[in-house]
KOLMARBA-862077 format. One line per field, with one value per residue (C-alpha): x, y, z; residue number from 1. Coordinates in steps of 0.02 Angstrom, whole numbers. Layout:
px: (X; ...);
py: (Y; ...);
pz: (Z; ...);
seq: (NUM; ...);
***
This chain:
px: (2; 66; 65; 127; 328; 408; 444; 616; 720; 873; 992; 1115; 1272; 1388; 1457; 1474; 1597; 1690; 1738; 1797; 1952; 1910; 1850; 1648; 1563; 1382; 1301; 1427; 1363; 1171; 1205; 1290; 1137; 1044; 1154; 1134; 948; 886; 1019; 937; 745; 662; 622; 761; 894; 1012; 1124; 1160; 1353; 1416; 1564; 1657; 1598; 1407; 1333; 1351; 1224; 1230; 1132; 1103; 1281; 1373; 1321; 1372; 1547; 1532; 1494; 1626; 1737; 1682; 1705; 1858; 1817; 1887; 2020; 1999; 2053; 2192; 2120; 2100; 2175; 2042; 2009; 2195; 2164; 2060; 2181; 2049; 2008; 2102; 2171; 2063; 1901; 1982; 2008; 1821; 1781; 1858; 1797; 1618; 1639; 1687; 1558; 1412; 1274; 1255; 1323; 1249; 1316; 1199; 1096; 1067; 1052; 858; 868; 962; 865; 688; 793; 829; 721; 537; 383; 341; 541; 587; 761; 820; 922; 1000; 1186; 1148; 1240; 1179; 1028; 1046; 922; 1010; 979; 792; 736; 833; 720; 558; 589; 564; 354; 272; 446; 461; 595; 624; 750; 819; 877; 975; 972; 964; 1121; 1211; 1079; 1035; 1213; 1303; 1433; 1509; 1508; 1621; 1588; 1517; 1398; 1250; 1216; 1223; 1118; 983; 1009; 980; 840; 752; 733; 701; 530; 518; 548; 536; 390; 438; 563; 615; 691; 791; 709; 547; 645; 770; 587; 531; 673; 670; 486; 508; 630; 521; 374; 482; 495; 306; 293; 342; 325; 273; 378; 424; 501; 608; 763; 934; 1005; 1143; 1281; 1384; 1532; 1635; 1781; 1946; 2057; 2227; 2166; 2214; 2372; 2518; 2476; 2281; 2181; 2250; 2309; 2153; 1985; 1973; 1815; 1778; 1718; 1667; 1665; 1740; 1841; 1772; 1668; 1492; 1560; 1594; 1780; 1848; 1700; 1794; 1952; 1905; 1829; 1993; 2109; 1973; 1995; 2156; 2165; 2081; 2098; 2252; 2357; 2318; 2118; 2121; 2017; 2091; 2019; 2029; 1969; 1904; 1910; 1998; 2039; 1890; 1870; 1845; 1920; 2097; 2083; 2037; 2180; 2304; 2238; 2279; 2414; 2488; 2420; 2511; 2385; 2411; 2473; 2463; 2292; 2216; 2231; 2190; 2174; 2131; 2087; 2037; 1932; 1771; 1831; 1956; 1838; 1725; 1857; 1909; 1704; 1687; 1810; 1757; 1694; 1587; 1558; 1534; 1444; 1419; 1370; 1290; 1179; 1132; 1048; 1048; 1195; 1250; 1388; 1290; 1160; 1316; 1378; 1228; 1201; 1368; 1314; 1439; 1361; 1319; 1345; 1268; 1151; 961; 943; 789; 846; 940; 791; 673; 763; 837; 726; 795; 949; 1095; 1132; 1082; 1184; 1166; 1349; 1306; 1320; 1513; 1503; 1371; 1487; 1649; 1525; 1441; 1615; 1711; 1569; 1588; 1783; 1763; 1627; 1720; 1719; 1616; 1453; 1367; 1214; 1134; 1028; 829; 852; 964; 948; 874; 959; 854; 901; 906; 791; 650; 690; 689; 543; 451; 565; 533; 370; 322; 481);
py: (8; 177; 298; 485; 510; 576; 740; 692; 537; 515; 361; 276; 285; 230; 57; 128; 293; 122; 56; 179; 151; -73; -163; -183; -321; -342; -247; -93; -85; -108; 24; 152; 104; 184; 356; 365; 331; 455; 606; 565; 572; 736; 727; 789; 683; 657; 548; 467; 421; 360; 431; 384; 563; 555; 568; 688; 732; 784; 872; 837; 944; 826; 670; 730; 755; 599; 514; 607; 537; 354; 354; 430; 585; 682; 618; 575; 712; 691; 607; 772; 773; 728; 586; 514; 505; 342; 206; 61; 148; 86; 227; 254; 263; 405; 513; 450; 510; 661; 710; 688; 797; 933; 900; 888; 985; 966; 871; 779; 666; 507; 590; 738; 633; 673; 863; 866; 745; 867; 1024; 990; 866; 907; 787; 630; 601; 408; 332; 212; 83; -58; -103; -205; -58; 60; 10; 67; 117; 278; 294; 225; 335; 509; 466; 445; 625; 675; 698; 559; 481; 296; 177; 75; -70; -198; -373; -478; -604; -734; -842; -787; -844; -990; -1053; -994; -1105; -1014; -846; -766; -800; -627; -614; -731; -628; -467; -495; -571; -392; -314; -412; -414; -217; -230; -321; -198; -32; -25; 46; -68; -210; -209; -411; -446; -610; -690; -839; -698; -636; -795; -837; -642; -686; -851; -762; -605; -731; -758; -570; -568; -454; -441; -284; -250; -342; -273; -402; -310; -396; -319; -262; -338; -239; -277; -188; -178; -301; -253; -399; -273; -250; -433; -502; -564; -739; -729; -792; -961; -1046; -1184; -1197; -1137; -1107; -970; -947; -791; -728; -710; -889; -928; -1101; -1075; -1037; -1200; -1204; -1362; -1449; -1378; -1420; -1574; -1603; -1549; -1668; -1798; -1759; -1737; -1911; -1976; -1849; -1829; -1655; -1580; -1594; -1546; -1389; -1249; -1176; -992; -951; -759; -674; -635; -758; -729; -831; -996; -1074; -1121; -1310; -1252; -1130; -1262; -1380; -1259; -1189; -1359; -1418; -1509; -1432; -1255; -1153; -1278; -1294; -1220; -1044; -886; -701; -589; -364; -376; -246; -245; -225; -369; -492; -469; -486; -661; -722; -672; -807; -921; -1106; -1102; -1016; -1113; -1078; -1227; -1128; -1197; -1032; -871; -727; -669; -732; -581; -680; -780; -682; -571; -714; -775; -575; -618; -778; -887; -1077; -1089; -1240; -1217; -1320; -1284; -1142; -1054; -893; -952; -1035; -889; -752; -876; -1002; -1145; -1049; -1100; -1326; -1374; -1514; -1564; -1551; -1725; -1771; -1760; -1858; -1756; -1597; -1690; -1729; -1549; -1474; -1568; -1553; -1355; -1383; -1480; -1377; -1211; -1096; -964; -897; -1061; -988; -861; -901; -973; -949; -807; -731; -581; -485; -384; -194; -66; 31; -79; -114; 85; 99; -25; 32; 230; 215; 150; 236);
pz: (-20; -38; 65; 84; 83; 233; 275; 297; 295; 438; 380; 491; 419; 570; 498; 324; 397; 512; 383; 272; 160; 177; 42; 74; 117; 36; 201; 179; -20; 68; 160; 26; -96; 21; 20; -154; -150; -14; -106; -270; -175; -166; 2; 130; 193; 335; 395; 589; 631; 805; 859; 1034; 1110; 1029; 875; 716; 618; 408; 306; 114; 82; 215; 134; -17; 47; 127; -31; -132; -6; -18; -193; -202; -286; -141; -23; 154; 278; 421; 579; 705; 879; 979; 846; 868; 1048; 1028; 994; 981; 814; 660; 554; 418; 536; 633; 481; 416; 600; 579; 424; 456; 607; 477; 377; 528; 529; 732; 847; 1018; 1162; 1177; 1320; 1208; 1050; 1060; 1081; 947; 806; 880; 851; 662; 587; 535; 630; 574; 478; 457; 546; 413; 473; 365; 439; 594; 679; 799; 845; 1026; 1175; 1149; 947; 986; 1112; 1022; 851; 958; 1022; 864; 853; 769; 704; 644; 643; 482; 489; 357; 429; 320; 409; 538; 548; 698; 787; 672; 642; 796; 784; 621; 733; 816; 1022; 1036; 905; 947; 1103; 1029; 865; 984; 1078; 896; 844; 1027; 982; 817; 869; 1021; 918; 748; 629; 478; 452; 269; 215; 91; 36; 105; 173; 273; 337; 394; 493; 577; 624; 675; 816; 844; 894; 1027; 1096; 1097; 933; 745; 673; 488; 352; 190; 75; -62; -162; -159; -321; -409; -497; -632; -619; -805; -810; -811; -848; -848; -628; -613; -526; -615; -668; -645; -735; -731; -891; -945; -870; -696; -574; -428; -276; -208; -9; 155; 178; 343; 393; 351; 183; 176; 85; 140; 63; -123; -57; -24; -201; -278; -198; -235; -418; -442; -384; -543; -661; -788; -752; -929; -893; -716; -694; -581; -428; -346; -192; -196; -13; 168; 274; 409; 604; 665; 510; 550; 500; 344; 339; 389; 253; 102; 180; 179; 30; -119; -232; -175; -323; -441; -431; -316; -276; -160; -199; -99; -108; -276; -349; -413; -595; -577; -473; -633; -751; -643; -657; -825; -892; -796; -828; -700; -484; -330; -193; -71; 75; 226; 244; 166; 186; 19; -46; -175; -256; -333; -429; -475; -539; -656; -700; -800; -875; -784; -735; -543; -426; -273; -129; -130; -5; -10; -35; -214; -258; -215; -334; -438; -478; -581; -651; -550; -557; -388; -293; -91; -4; 40; -154; -190; -361; -438; -374; -473; -618; -634; -629; -762; -890; -850; -875; -1031; -1108; -1171; -1034; -970; -1012; -1036; -925; -1057; -1165; -1142; -925; -937; -751; -740; -570; -470; -498; -355; -446; -393; -219; -188; -280; -160; -13; -33; -62; 128; 219);
seq: (1; 2; 3; 4; 5; 6; 7; 8; 9; 10; 11; 12; 13; 14; 15; 16; 17; 18; 19; 20; 21; 22; 23; 24; 25; 26; 27; 28; 29; 30; 31; 32; 33; 34; 35; 36; 37; 38; 39; 40; 41; 42; 43; 44; 45; 46; 47; 48; 49; 50; 51; 52; 53; 54; 55; 56; 57; 58; 59; 60; 61; 62; 63; 64; 65; 66; 67; 68; 69; 70; 71; 72; 73; 74; 75; 76; 77; 78; 79; 80; 81; 82; 83; 84; 85; 86; 87; 88; 89; 90; 91; 92; 93; 94; 95; 96; 97; 98; 99; 100; 101; 102; 103; 104; 105; 106; 107; 108; 109; 110; 111; 112; 113; 114; 115; 116; 117; 118; 119; 120; 121; 122; 123; 124; 125; 126; 127; 128; 129; 130; 131; 132; 133; 134; 135; 136; 137; 138; 139; 140; 141; 142; 143; 144; 145; 146; 147; 148; 149; 150; 151; 152; 153; 154; 155; 156; 157; 158; 159; 160; 161; 162; 163; 164; 165; 166; 167; 168; 169; 170; 171; 172; 173; 174; 175; 176; 177; 178; 179; 180; 181; 182; 183; 184; 185; 186; 187; 188; 189; 190; 191; 192; 193; 194; 195; 196; 197; 198; 199; 200; 201; 202; 203; 204; 205; 206; 207; 208; 209; 210; 211; 212; 213; 214; 215; 216; 217; 218; 219; 220; 221; 222; 223; 224; 225; 226; 227; 228; 229; 230; 231; 232; 233; 234; 235; 236; 237; 238; 239; 240; 241; 242; 243; 244; 245; 246; 247; 248; 249; 250; 251; 252; 253; 254; 255; 256; 257; 258; 259; 260; 261; 262; 263; 264; 265; 266; 267; 268; 269; 270; 271; 272; 273; 274; 275; 276; 277; 278; 279; 280; 281; 282; 283; 284; 285; 286; 287; 288; 289; 290; 291; 292; 293; 294; 295; 296; 297; 298; 299; 300; 301; 302; 303; 304; 305; 306; 307; 308; 309; 310; 311; 312; 313; 314; 315; 316; 317; 318; 319; 320; 321; 322; 323; 324; 325; 326; 327; 328; 329; 330; 331; 332; 333; 334; 335; 336; 337; 338; 339; 340; 341; 342; 343; 344; 345; 346; 347; 348; 349; 350; 351; 352; 353; 354; 355; 356; 357; 358; 359; 360; 361; 362; 363; 364; 365; 366; 367; 368; 369; 370; 371; 372; 373; 374; 375; 376; 377; 378; 379; 380; 381; 382; 383; 384; 385; 386; 387; 388; 389; 390; 391; 392; 393; 394; 395; 396; 397; 398; 399; 400; 401; 402; 403; 404; 405; 406; 407; 408; 409; 410; 411);
***
């Protein structure tokens, strides 16, 4: 149901500022897409940034200045003396916070946040939190100090509660508190998939309230491929496969390593495809790292690469015979949809979100059936390269325009 737009929107940018200078995660990209969409909207936009000293409020001029820095069009300034005393904060974050203070329209301590927001935001404004960060009691109480203000939160997944064994020790309890606040305080919850909505509402029922929910698939962007941006030695000669994502237990990279070890025993060297792990090393995965680092296949048939920019990653995808994603759980799984959108064949388990967004286009294979994975991989390797996903079943990825047409009509 379409509603009138609010008089202003306030986007929480605490996560994006905290990760300045680092390779963006999927959630970072979502927060950035919201920044661009709100700046393009006719509704006045503001940004909220948490600092060690309290909060900063940015108006549209400040948001444009922040966006220019995130794009590299404007360089980040030096860390201020004030921010440099916080030694636990990374240097890039210190510089971003310092610039955010310079760009801010107003500042407030935690306890005076409500007074600041009430002074600068019109009644009926909407607060948007899409980064799983900074949804604290201070923030929700401060927002509610604005007469008629509403709170909209995006929930990306419930993996910390459903698969705690793959999380950092503090993550499950922290996420439970976040979801409890969503249940108690949010007026509207945005979900990236119906699968995430079902999972989140299953947990929120235990908190006694399920706010109104809205399913809006995230947009899939297709950066231009630039083979010249690849490190020396990439791509490897001959057919190769890729898997994209942080190298953590939930992504099940160990399964792929086992497949390659099994394939190498039964495949002539000239017919053996390569496998490239693309992503940073994550947490609680020491057993896999030991196996990978000591594998005799390393640097011959298996490779690890980190820190690629989007154009280099696109070039690797475009040349791949296939993309492999044996994840045990996903909230959305953007790398799967990015690969499909580039016409790259994908092999993955039949997770609910994959079926919901991509239908019958991926090759679904149970992680309990190694033989099927090997058979599919070798068939793709022998078929002559990438692009096999294009044709009658070409994947039509979700677009950000459709996402924001839906979300901004409700917030």
